[in-house]
VOGU-3710 file (C-alpha; in Angstrom, 3 decimals, decimal comma):
1> maadardqvt> 61,414/-5,574/69,253  58,920/-4,759/71,941  55,297/-4,471/70,954  55,355/-1,104/72,676  57,520/0,196/69,851  54,528/0,096/67,522  52,768/2,649/69,698  54,274/5,282/67,618  60,875/11,240/67,113  58,514/13,895/67,705
11> depgthapqa> 58,470/17,648/67,249  60,586/19,512/69,775  58,999/20,723/73,025  57,231/23,966/72,388  56,547/23,306/68,721  52,928/24,073/67,896  50,917/21,388/66,178  48,584/22,595/63,439  45,153/23,463/64,737  42,161/21,598/63,462
21> atarpsaavg> 39,555/24,104/64,451  38,776/26,978/66,741  38,704/25,728/70,327  37,038/27,455/73,264  39,281/26,634/76,242  36,675/27,741/78,750  34,038/25,358/77,443  33,397/21,847/78,657  34,235/18,841/76,537  30,575/17,913/76,441
31> dpgalglaas> 29,873/20,985/74,326  30,547/20,035/70,669  31,987/23,485/70,147  34,480/23,039/72,960  36,880/21,025/70,847  35,715/22,251/67,485  33,925/19,008/66,697  31,540/20,737/64,342  34,309/22,523/62,483  35,838/21,506/59,195
41> apqppdahep> 38,819/19,178/58,890  42,339/20,652/59,285  43,699/22,731/56,473  47,006/21,618/54,865  49,963/22,972/56,866  52,399/25,402/55,323  55,969/24,457/54,410  57,262/25,189/57,920  54,820/22,894/59,690  55,086/19,115/60,051
51> vcaaapvpvp> 52,993/17,104/57,648  50,155/15,274/59,334  48,451/12,062/58,416  45,120/12,504/56,701  42,136/12,793/58,985  40,471/9,375/59,366  37,158/8,809/57,628  34,758/6,378/59,357  33,882/3,290/57,318  30,663/1,398/58,105
61> lpeaggprda> 30,855/-2,373/58,382  28,299/-5,178/58,283  27,019/-6,469/61,593  29,224/-9,104/63,195  27,695/-9,632/66,611  27,768/-13,405/66,737  29,674/-16,457/65,532  30,447/-16,207/61,828  31,118/-19,946/61,726  30,717/-22,736/64,231
71> vtrlhahgcw> 33,071/-21,940/67,100  34,948/-24,646/68,966  35,576/-23,034/72,306  38,928/-23,510/73,989  38,641/-25,595/77,156  40,954/-23,175/78,955  40,653/-19,701/77,508  42,166/-16,397/78,507  40,429/-13,090/79,276  42,328/-9,817/79,440
81> fpsatadgte> 42,264/-6,052/78,800  38,936/-5,311/80,529  37,111/-1,983/80,275  34,034/-1,328/82,398  30,950/0,830/82,169  30,815/3,891/84,414  28,639/2,092/86,971  30,828/-1,012/86,868  28,029/-3,466/86,126  29,292/-4,576/82,702
91> aaficdrggv> 32,696/-5,060/81,110  34,068/-5,378/77,614  37,171/-7,518/77,311  39,363/-9,570/74,998  38,893/-13,336/75,072  40,304/-16,167/72,960  37,655/-18,759/73,764  36,871/-18,927/70,034  40,503/-19,571/69,089  41,434/-15,955/68,335
101> pqlwagpvdg> 41,407/-12,836/70,564  37,967/-11,279/70,023  35,797/-8,580/71,572  33,297/-9,810/74,169  31,095/-8,087/76,727  28,879/-9,104/79,596  27,899/-8,481/83,210  30,718/-8,461/85,744  28,829/-10,817/88,059  27,179/-13,043/85,419
111> aevrlldssp> 28,383/-15,858/83,183  26,376/-14,900/80,063  28,608/-12,986/77,665  28,126/-11,882/74,074  30,508/-11,780/71,122  30,506/-8,281/69,625  32,784/-8,834/66,634  33,061/-12,261/65,031  35,569/-11,221/62,367  38,834/-13,212/62,315
121> dpvkevawsp> 40,985/-10,130/62,963  42,616/-10,344/66,424  41,635/-7,635/68,933  44,439/-5,751/70,740  42,870/-3,074/73,018  39,405/-2,128/74,322  37,895/1,062/75,785  34,226/1,496/76,790  33,054/5,104/76,468  32,250/6,923/79,737
131> dgrwiaytta> 28,661/7,515/78,613  28,246/3,798/77,892  27,112/4,253/74,263  30,167/2,935/72,415  32,997/0,444/72,777  36,178/1,370/70,899  38,762/-1,278/70,124  41,754/-2,030/67,914  42,181/-5,007/65,601  45,058/-6,363/63,508
141> pgggehtrvl> 43,735/-7,124/59,987  44,992/-10,485/58,805  46,837/-10,941/62,100  49,589/-8,550/60,991  51,240/-5,536/62,583  49,064/-2,819/61,059  46,153/-2,031/63,337  42,932/-0,115/62,983  40,475/1,422/65,435  36,812/0,425/65,352
151> cvrpdgtgrr> 33,777/1,069/67,486  30,602/-0,866/68,120  27,539/-0,365/70,285  27,212/-2,588/73,367  24,470/-4,602/71,634  26,732/-5,348/68,647  25,161/-2,873/66,216  26,703/0,127/64,468  30,106/-1,461/63,910  32,431/0,828/61,952
161> ilagadpgss> 36,109/1,576/61,361  37,148/4,930/62,829  40,741/4,939/61,539  43,179/2,679/59,714  40,829/1,474/56,983  43,214/2,146/54,093  45,646/-0,657/53,169  49,140/0,241/54,344  47,886/2,591/57,060  47,691/1,951/60,782
171> ahlgcwthdg> 45,845/3,475/63,718  46,123/3,234/67,496  43,594/3,807/70,245  43,840/6,680/72,722  41,556/7,802/75,530  37,923/8,908/75,477  36,846/12,404/76,378  35,315/12,322/79,842  31,779/12,760/78,516  32,180/10,083/75,835
181> savavtatah> 31,548/12,450/72,940  34,827/11,623/71,161  37,665/9,128/71,239  41,325/9,900/70,563  43,006/8,002/67,740  46,570/8,126/66,412  46,845/7,601/62,657  50,012/6,799/60,753  50,989/8,190/57,411  50,406/5,784/54,531
191> thpervghas> 53,225/3,257/54,048  53,997/0,933/51,175  50,961/-1,235/50,434  53,139/-3,695/48,559  54,601/-4,706/51,909  51,196/-5,594/53,316  50,418/-9,254/52,823  46,715/-9,318/53,611  43,749/-7,014/53,697  40,782/-7,734/55,903
201> tdldpvgarl> 37,745/-9,210/54,224  35,670/-6,764/56,282  36,570/-4,121/53,722  35,003/-5,997/50,800  31,364/-4,904/51,419  32,275/-1,252/51,172  34,463/-1,672/48,118  37,874/-0,862/49,579  40,648/-1,656/47,147  42,854/-4,594/48,097
211> tpdwadrdgr> 46,621/-4,465/47,901  48,241/-5,818/44,706  49,723/-8,896/46,384  46,623/-9,768/48,387  45,887/-13,480/48,580  43,069/-15,306/50,278  44,770/-17,220/53,082  43,353/-20,353/54,625  44,823/-19,579/58,052  47,024/-22,659/58,081
221> atllggaryd> 50,746/-22,682/58,760  53,419/-24,137/56,537  56,758/-25,461/57,746  59,441/-25,065/55,117  62,755/-26,871/55,334  63,835/-30,510/55,400  61,988/-33,389/53,809  60,038/-34,178/56,949  58,188/-30,875/56,909  58,579/-29,601/53,359
231> sgrrtapapv> 55,196/-28,547/51,968  55,951/-25,704/49,628  58,274/-22,867/48,770  58,087/-19,127/49,093  59,603/-16,712/46,649  62,704/-15,216/48,180  62,509/-11,435/48,668  64,665/-9,238/46,494  68,040/-8,798/48,252  69,024/-5,383/49,556
241> dlrapeapav> 72,638/-4,408/48,889  73,392/-2,339/51,966  76,843/-1,498/50,624  75,348/0,483/47,760  75,391/4,285/48,180  71,647/4,483/47,586  70,837/1,716/50,109  67,954/2,818/52,333  68,650/3,300/56,028  64,955/3,108/56,916
251> rpggglsayl> 61,691/2,961/55,008  60,238/6,387/54,219  57,234/7,750/56,042  56,502/7,523/59,732  54,383/10,595/60,362  51,818/10,291/63,170  48,797/12,442/63,894  46,415/12,277/66,841  42,761/13,177/66,352  39,569/13,297/68,353
261> idpdglaspv> 36,881/11,406/66,457  33,147/11,516/66,997  31,997/7,857/66,834  28,520/8,975/65,736  30,076/10,573/62,656  28,216/13,859/63,150  31,327/16,046/63,538  34,663/16,371/61,782  37,854/15,029/63,380  39,840/17,453/65,519
271> llatetqaat> 43,634/17,413/65,190  45,345/17,286/68,582  48,995/16,808/67,593  51,168/15,697/64,718  54,711/14,356/64,742  56,992/13,771/61,744  59,393/10,810/61,666  57,640/9,726/64,816  58,379/6,855/67,171  55,298/6,981/69,409
281> lrvcdlsrdg> 52,308/9,203/69,993  49,387/8,320/72,243  46,664/10,501/73,758  46,472/9,428/77,420  44,005/11,910/78,915  42,149/15,185/78,431  41,259/17,528/81,243  37,568/17,558/82,095  37,124/21,147/80,937  38,681/20,307/77,575
291> tlvllrrgpr> 41,585/22,753/77,843  44,555/20,370/78,249  45,668/17,133/76,621  48,236/14,630/77,943  50,376/12,931/75,277  52,980/10,201/75,482  55,631/10,417/72,798  59,256/9,620/71,972  61,402/6,559/71,199  62,203/3,685/73,517
301> grreavvrrm> 64,292/4,755/76,497  63,371/8,423/75,935  59,631/8,561/76,413  58,065/11,881/77,360  54,832/13,048/78,902  53,702/16,204/77,128  50,944/18,558/78,244  49,464/20,776/75,546  46,809/23,457/75,548  43,906/22,877/73,238
311> adaattctvp> 43,404/26,580/72,531  46,750/27,264/70,841  48,448/23,817/70,730  51,262/25,182/72,910  53,340/22,672/74,854  53,167/23,732/78,493  54,987/20,880/80,212  57,353/18,047/79,251  58,542/15,358/81,694  60,481/12,134/81,007
321> vadgdpwigr> 58,480/8,987/81,711  59,279/5,304/81,954  58,852/2,740/79,225  56,316/-0,007/79,675  52,599/0,621/80,025  51,645/3,540/77,743  48,843/4,818/80,018  51,199/7,051/81,966  48,919/9,397/83,917  45,728/11,368/84,465
331> fspdgltlwl> 44,646/14,906/85,259  42,911/15,621/88,552  39,213/16,597/88,261  40,082/20,313/88,495  42,956/20,007/86,002  45,454/21,567/88,423  47,356/18,359/89,205  48,782/15,781/86,835  49,386/12,335/88,336  52,200/10,698/86,422
341> rsdadreyaa> 54,117/7,394/86,401  57,672/8,569/85,735  61,335/7,708/86,262  62,541/11,293/85,706  65,966/11,613/87,407  65,339/8,281/89,136  66,456/4,666/88,942  62,915/3,304/89,427  59,609/4,749/88,268  57,440/6,349/90,969
351> lfalaldadg> 54,204/8,319/91,314  54,734/12,006/90,583  52,382/14,893/91,256  52,795/17,854/88,901  51,136/21,042/90,122  49,797/23,027/87,146  48,559/26,588/86,872  45,403/27,611/85,042  47,304/27,716/81,717  48,750/24,230/82,134
361> emreravvaq> 52,255/25,426/83,046  54,050/23,320/85,668  54,554/25,126/88,997  56,286/22,303/90,853  56,967/18,581/90,692  57,112/16,114/93,568  57,463/12,374/94,106  54,511/11,312/96,282  54,770/7,505/96,241  57,922/5,454/95,744
371> redqelella> 59,591/2,195/96,707  63,224/1,287/97,061  64,402/-1,069/94,304  60,865/-1,452/92,923  59,288/0,398/90,040  55,752/1,635/89,628  54,518/-0,517/86,791  50,841/0,439/86,396  48,859/3,527/87,358  45,082/3,812/87,215
381> mahdgrtavl> 42,607/6,326/88,618  39,107/5,925/89,969  36,251/7,491/88,005  36,067/10,411/90,434  39,813/11,011/90,101  40,351/10,892/93,870  41,868/7,430/94,263  44,960/6,065/92,527  45,621/2,376/92,005  49,349/1,587/92,047
391> vwnaqgagel> 50,927/-1,685/90,929  54,572/-2,172/91,913  56,983/-4,608/90,282  58,511/-6,657/93,102  61,169/-8,834/91,461  58,761/-9,833/88,718  55,601/-10,196/90,796  52,975/-7,473/91,194  51,965/-5,776/94,430  48,870/-3,566/94,446
401> elvetspach> 47,910/-0,691/96,714  45,401/2,166/96,800  46,177/5,767/97,734  43,864/8,742/98,139  44,968/11,557/95,855  42,816/14,197/97,587  43,187/13,553/101,347  41,329/16,126/103,436  44,309/17,132/105,581  46,917/17,270/102,828
411> apdsvgparp> 47,885/19,573/100,006  46,225/18,898/96,626  49,449/17,375/95,234  50,003/14,842/98,027  48,502/11,448/98,770  47,150/9,622/101,757  48,549/6,414/103,289  48,800/3,364/101,046  46,299/0,538/101,503  47,603/-2,797/100,176
421> vslphevvtr> 45,309/-5,231/98,360  46,209/-8,926/98,390  46,286/-10,689/95,025  45,393/-14,308/94,203  48,001/-14,494/91,410  51,460/-13,130/90,742  51,172/-10,561/87,948  48,756/-7,706/87,222  48,583/-6,743/83,551  45,840/-4,073/83,697
431> vvaagpgrml> 43,707/-2,176/86,208  40,611/-0,133/85,354  37,949/1,645/87,359  34,602/-0,161/87,511  32,156/2,137/89,259  32,394/3,913/92,623  34,935/2,182/94,848  35,343/-0,754/92,473  37,925/-1,923/89,956  38,637/-4,685/87,471
441> lalsgsqrrp> 42,041/-6,342/87,349  43,522/-8,523/84,624  45,709/-11,091/86,382  48,064/-13,838/85,322  50,197/-16,282/87,267  52,299/-19,397/87,128  49,244/-21,606/87,776  46,524/-19,968/85,661  45,381/-18,592/82,335  44,940/-14,803/82,126
451> gvwwahegvs> 41,660/-13,786/83,751  39,715/-10,785/85,028  38,920/-10,232/88,703  36,452/-7,876/90,319  37,268/-5,976/93,520  35,533/-3,610/95,889  37,455/-1,557/98,439  38,090/-3,663/101,507  36,691/-6,835/99,910  38,644/-9,812/98,568
461> llrtpwssrd> 38,975/-10,144/94,829  36,420/-12,299/93,029  36,999/-14,039/89,716  34,522/-13,025/87,023  32,340/-15,988/86,001  33,487/-15,816/82,385  37,199/-16,181/83,216  38,763/-19,645/83,193  39,100/-21,440/86,489  42,630/-22,143/87,722
471> rdavppgrpp> 42,112/-25,883/87,460  41,348/-25,479/83,753  44,795/-24,054/82,966  46,131/-27,439/81,855  44,728/-30,931/81,276  44,347/-33,106/84,386  47,455/-34,949/85,525  49,988/-32,335/84,405  49,988/-29,471/86,899  51,954/-26,339/85,981
481> vrpvplrlaa> 55,507/-26,099/87,279  56,270/-23,284/89,694  59,621/-21,728/88,778  62,382/-20,962/91,275  64,436/-17,754/91,081  68,128/-17,971/90,270  70,599/-15,141/90,805  74,084/-14,816/89,379  76,750/-12,288/88,402  77,836/-11,590/84,842
491> rdglplsgwy> 81,512/-11,754/83,996  81,773/-7,975/84,487  80,045/-8,214/87,883  76,570/-7,007/86,867  73,887/-8,869/88,883  71,615/-11,025/86,709  68,623/-13,206/87,536  66,064/-15,531/86,015  63,484/-18,258/86,618  64,331/-21,953/86,441
501> yrapgrapge> 61,637/-24,506/85,566  62,460/-28,095/86,479  60,875/-30,837/84,367  58,718/-33,063/86,620  59,806/-36,608/87,426  63,560/-36,007/87,640  65,674/-36,577/90,735  66,889/-33,288/92,275  70,505/-33,722/91,192  69,946/-35,427/87,865
511> papcvihlhg> 71,324/-33,422/84,909  68,642/-32,605/82,362  68,525/-31,188/78,855  67,801/-27,487/79,205  66,426/-24,726/76,979  67,685/-21,206/77,659  64,677/-19,064/76,755  65,232/-15,340/76,081  62,382/-12,837/76,155  61,820/-10,018/73,689
521> gpeeqerpvf> 62,039/-6,292/73,964  64,828/-6,165/75,051  62,929/-4,121/77,642  60,530/-6,909/78,526  60,940/-8,889/81,751  60,608/-12,572/82,506  57,583/-12,915/84,800  56,293/-15,881/86,841  53,227/-16,474/84,675  51,854/-19,618/83,081
531> nplyhellgr> 53,544/-20,079/79,712  52,040/-22,821/77,492  55,348/-23,110/75,605  57,228/-23,858/78,816  54,511/-26,335/79,811  54,980/-28,135/76,476  58,768/-28,265/76,850  58,610/-29,439/80,459  56,231/-32,207/79,414  58,917/-33,434/76,990
541> gldvfapdvr> 61,424/-33,731/79,863  63,262/-30,476/79,047  64,181/-27,976/81,758  63,768/-24,269/81,003  65,883/-21,390/82,305  64,449/-17,961/81,450  66,864/-15,160/82,449  66,764/-11,380/82,302  69,931/-10,271/80,511  70,977/-6,628/80,609
551> gssghgrsfv> 68,485/-4,408/78,814  65,498/-6,017/80,567  63,008/-3,976/82,556  62,116/-4,391/86,229  65,683/-3,994/87,480  66,155/-0,245/87,273  66,922/2,302/84,606  70,690/1,614/84,619  70,052/-2,067/83,897  67,751/-1,195/80,983
561> dadlgtgrfa> 70,406/1,127/79,511  73,313/-1,273/80,099  72,965/-2,766/76,606  72,939/0,478/74,634  75,378/0,740/71,741  78,480/-1,358/72,340  76,902/-2,602/75,588  75,027/-5,128/73,451  78,197/-7,198/73,196  78,024/-7,620/76,978
571> alddvadcta> 74,365/-8,675/76,659  75,481/-11,434/74,302  78,037/-12,517/76,919  75,199/-12,529/79,487  73,533/-15,346/77,544  76,648/-17,486/77,911  77,015/-16,575/81,597  73,377/-17,449/82,329  73,787/-20,753/80,491  76,840/-21,616/82,576
581> havtagpadp> 74,882/-20,814/85,736  72,044/-23,079/84,622  74,599/-25,902/84,530  76,077/-25,188/87,958  72,851/-24,263/89,763  70,129/-25,830/87,576  71,299/-28,491/87,172  71,340/-28,432/83,372  73,284/-31,001/81,369  76,215/-29,112/79,755
591> trlavmgrsy> 76,129/-31,473/76,759  72,399/-30,945/76,030  71,739/-27,203/75,896  69,599/-25,202/73,490  68,872/-21,502/73,105  65,506/-20,088/72,081  63,790/-16,708/72,044  61,223/-14,470/70,388  61,638/-11,009/68,818  64,749/-9,527/70,445
601> ggyltfaslv> 65,142/-12,946/72,042  65,179/-14,358/68,514  68,013/-11,961/67,678  69,873/-13,126/70,779  69,321/-16,718/69,664  70,809/-16,119/66,216  73,677/-14,128/67,766  74,400/-16,690/70,499  74,602/-19,532/67,989  77,328/-17,739/66,017
611> rhpdlfrtgv> 79,159/-16,104/68,946  79,126/-19,168/71,205  79,070/-21,910/68,535  80,215/-24,729/70,839  77,838/-23,958/73,731  74,503/-25,121/72,299  73,309/-28,165/70,393  70,607/-26,225/68,570  68,540/-23,070/68,584  64,990/-21,893/67,826
621> avcgmsdllt> 64,754/-18,236/66,762  61,249/-16,747/66,628  60,673/-13,477/64,725  64,293/-12,498/65,320  66,526/-9,988/63,576  69,489/-11,604/61,813  70,953/-8,390/60,357  70,290/-5,082/62,092  70,864/-3,124/58,880  68,314/-5,051/56,840
631> ffagtepwia> 65,988/-4,849/59,847  66,162/-1,046/59,831  65,628/-0,996/56,045  62,554/-3,221/56,246  60,717/-2,439/59,474  57,954/0,110/59,952  59,281/3,712/59,985  58,015/4,447/63,504  59,600/1,239/64,816  62,912/2,218/63,212
641> esavhkyghp> 62,735/5,644/64,857  62,115/4,050/68,222  64,872/1,434/67,838  67,705/3,848/67,013  68,230/4,718/70,681  68,537/1,036/71,582  70,664/-0,395/68,777  72,393/2,490/67,003  71,759/4,689/63,985  71,472/2,825/60,649
651> ehdrallrsl> 73,593/5,479/58,901  75,955/6,801/61,573  76,546/3,464/63,322  76,605/1,077/60,359  79,917/-0,523/61,420  78,561/-1,203/64,928  75,282/-2,614/63,634  77,109/-4,823/61,153  79,395/-6,136/63,911  76,376/-6,882/66,161
661> spmsrvdalr> 74,492/-8,663/63,372  74,414/-12,484/63,421  74,677/-12,563/59,618  78,169/-11,047/59,825  79,382/-14,152/61,700  77,185/-16,828/60,137  80,313/-18,747/59,022  80,768/-19,698/62,683  77,402/-21,522/62,846  77,892/-25,182/63,739
671> vpvlavhgeh> 74,500/-26,515/64,882  70,985/-26,955/63,461  68,583/-24,033/63,721  64,822/-23,653/63,410  63,495/-20,206/62,540  59,829/-19,284/63,066  58,100/-16,218/61,648  54,652/-14,774/61,037  54,080/-14,068/57,358  52,610/-10,604/58,038
681> dtnvppgese> 55,299/-9,440/60,487  56,213/-5,868/59,555  57,924/-5,253/62,904  60,710/-7,745/62,171  60,093/-8,692/58,511  60,155/-12,427/57,623  63,218/-11,834/55,445  65,271/-11,693/58,637  64,626/-15,389/59,271  64,733/-16,342/55,603
691> qfvraardrg> 68,208/-14,932/54,991  69,682/-16,683/58,047  68,138/-20,035/57,105  69,328/-19,641/53,521  72,873/-18,793/54,680  72,937/-21,779/57,036  71,850/-24,154/54,270  74,453/-22,713/51,902  77,048/-23,748/54,499  75,696/-27,256/54,874
701> ilaelltlrd> 73,975/-26,654/58,232  70,521/-28,127/58,866  68,100/-25,206/58,983  64,321/-25,033/58,682  61,754/-22,238/58,584  58,260/-22,353/60,039  56,088/-19,672/58,445  52,790/-19,048/60,219  49,998/-17,880/57,930  47,847/-14,918/58,965
711> eghdflrads> 50,155/-14,098/61,858  52,318/-11,079/62,529  54,971/-10,387/65,152  52,783/-11,902/67,867  51,155/-15,276/67,256  47,536/-14,749/68,271  45,518/-17,612/66,818  45,111/-20,800/68,844  45,901/-23,156/65,960  49,060/-21,217/65,055
721> rrlfrrsaad> 50,244/-21,103/68,642  49,619/-24,818/69,046  51,525/-25,664/65,861  54,394/-23,405/66,912  54,670/-24,973/70,366  54,569/-28,531/69,099  56,969/-27,909/66,203  59,466/-26,156/68,480  59,185/-28,879/71,126  59,594/-31,607/68,484
731> wlerhlgg> 62,718/-29,892/67,176  64,268/-29,390/70,614  63,417/-32,881/71,812  64,936/-34,374/68,693  68,202/-32,425/68,956  68,613/-32,571/72,748  67,667/-36,221/73,167  70,262/-38,865/73,932
//
């Protein structure tokens, strides 16, 4: 599953969301009355209206503006997801120098930075308010999949939870109003607290009730399995009989509601939209006069940009948009043009200009910037709204250019000539405005840790002093390996590609043990960035081939949709075809092959081991689905809604899902398997790994399970990631050696 699926099916276009308060569409957002911020909370909807999640109630927290305990800083840390002040002099960002992704801030041109939240909960996103008074951010309590939105002042004071404080709930960050008076937040309906394994200790001071199965974790990981690693046992979850008539197709719940919240707590939340049985819902922008709101909603493969009027909650415009980055577009300063990253009626996403009338209705739509065989991956706008920053995906690498969105001699919905900006590293993960004519870029590459770079128009990019230097990416004496691209054709003729990493020290033609590594999503894409896991495997003398099988992004809309429904059988064949190509073009040793992957890649690993039982010596499946029916029954409701389009409906397509599930063919398993899972993963529940390992052992196959404490679907803590890498490398080296 892609992380994007957690972002949050939606009400039909034109359906009115319940109004929170009386809005004055002619007023500016800066006026508290403009969005009804002083009005009371929304009244309960009638029986014909969708049920919304309860309005969030801010929860104050104790100060946490410095190290809670002694911090051992990582020698080579990563910095990412920057957000700058309006004048561009300071930035807030995520950094793992303390061993876990935390919120930091500091001057763009200075090395002195400050830790704003020392709690152990990993930080996911950051947004500095336009007026500079608040920094909003999301955290994952206990390292799990439920997130909450907090805010803190730039000096570390005033820390509070804005949404997601209740156990079992979740909240996601949207945009700020342009004057900084409110921040948009999406709140989920309450789900089953008994499925939540950990509640944050930050809630203790204010007396929040902990979930019944809460346990104080020590943050360490436990590897369960054979005698070498055995250090305990977990209670097996109660089995779900999916053949029973009352068997659940998905967990109940899944409603999403988007609110504007005053971080000062002086005004009531304002309801912007609500969606029942929702897949995604994010507030991407509000017009500067406060009359229009831009939403991103819908399941994977069917995302939509929705424009709604604040006055009557009427949907005025709906346009399909691409998957990937959720920040899909922005309104022009006058609100009469919407700049949008979209693949509507196209193979590759491009920059669209939507001309709007005074009521927000679309008058016309035009493509104003496009590339052949390359998709627009990221779109950002300058603070004045007159310059767009475009990042194109060029066969996995990023290419950046600037375009004027209000050229003097052009119509308002056209752009000026593109001005390319050279990049010091291969991939751009985020771009934000940082004052007049300036921007901050989060970059990653095959030779570096993620870092933040500062740029002025016409000036080369400069690394921020608090980002790691390239030479610190790895210990001395073991430089990163630059991958080489490989291209091949699947058995049905579909072009495939991937990146091959050759272990150092081997002669060019010498066959080597090789790990086929499969990314998640499936809509993710293998990118030429530094991967510590690959570095660990290469140091053990193992080659790595990381392909993009059908369903991956970056290769056009048809390629992404090629694995839908029964097309997933062809995706499983792609794994075998890519493995064969690694042998003929790698060169990989055909007698020493392994398959490994995370999330959807973990599913492909399980599936490949039982569908191609004689191809691999072993496999390592990380947070993978082993049975698509039990996955749908156990995952978060909004993830289930989003996954239906990709995999099939858990009620209508049960036969297909059963046939695609590795558990249905587990009798064919012949080789050892290591499964890895985060204990708090509610995206792909740990039971998916547990049931496959249990079934393998019942059949006399060596199988072990590594359970990472205080981790969810993504492993975010340095000690957990290190243990995972070393355990996986130990396993692969042991089974591929000789």
